[in-house]
N, C-alpha and C positions, 0 to 999 in steps of 0.2 A: 690507388685512391685510399684518402685516410678519410674515415668517418667522422669528421669536424662540425660542427656546429657550424653555422653563415651566422655573418650578422642580424639576415632577416629569417633565420628560425631564431634568434634571440628575440627579437620584437616580436614575434609570431606566439611567441612562450608568453611574454612579459605582457603583450596585451592582452593572451585568453586568459591569466588573472589577473589580470585589474579590473576585468569586464565579468570571471563571475565573482570577483567583493564587490565588484559594482551593484551586481545582482538581486549581492547574498544582503548586503543593506538596503537595498530597495525591498526587497520580501521580508525583511526585517522590521524594516518602517511601515508597513501596511497590515503587522497581526495587533490586533482589536484585544488588548491583552485588559481588556474588562471579561468583553465576553470570553476568552478562553479562564479567567482564572472561574468562572460562574460552571464551565463545563465539568473543569481538574473539579470542581466543589459535590457538584450533583452524583448523586448515585450513578451508576453502571445498569441498567436493567438490561439483560442478553432473552431476544425470545424462544423462549423453548417451546421443540416441532408440535406436532397433534401429528395425533398416532390415525393414519390414515387405513381403512384396508383396501387394499387396492385389485385384488381380483375379485371375481367373482364364489362361489361357491362351486361350482360344475368344474372352473379351473381348478381347485384347488386338490393336490390328492390325499386320498386318506390309505388309511392301512387296516386293510381285511382279516383279523387276526384269531378269522374261526379253521380248524382245521377238519 
């Protein structure tokens, strides 16, 4: 048995890529280019983490240096 692609296989492959191209075209048409340019030109602000003490003083280990 040879592993050849049948005409149905070619049709499925071509149909897949045609639909993929059509979806890409629709996606590109739906982009609001003005909003995209505004977002690209705006400064990037990253959130900074807030340091919080999560443990209670009684749960914090201490070192006893007395000898």
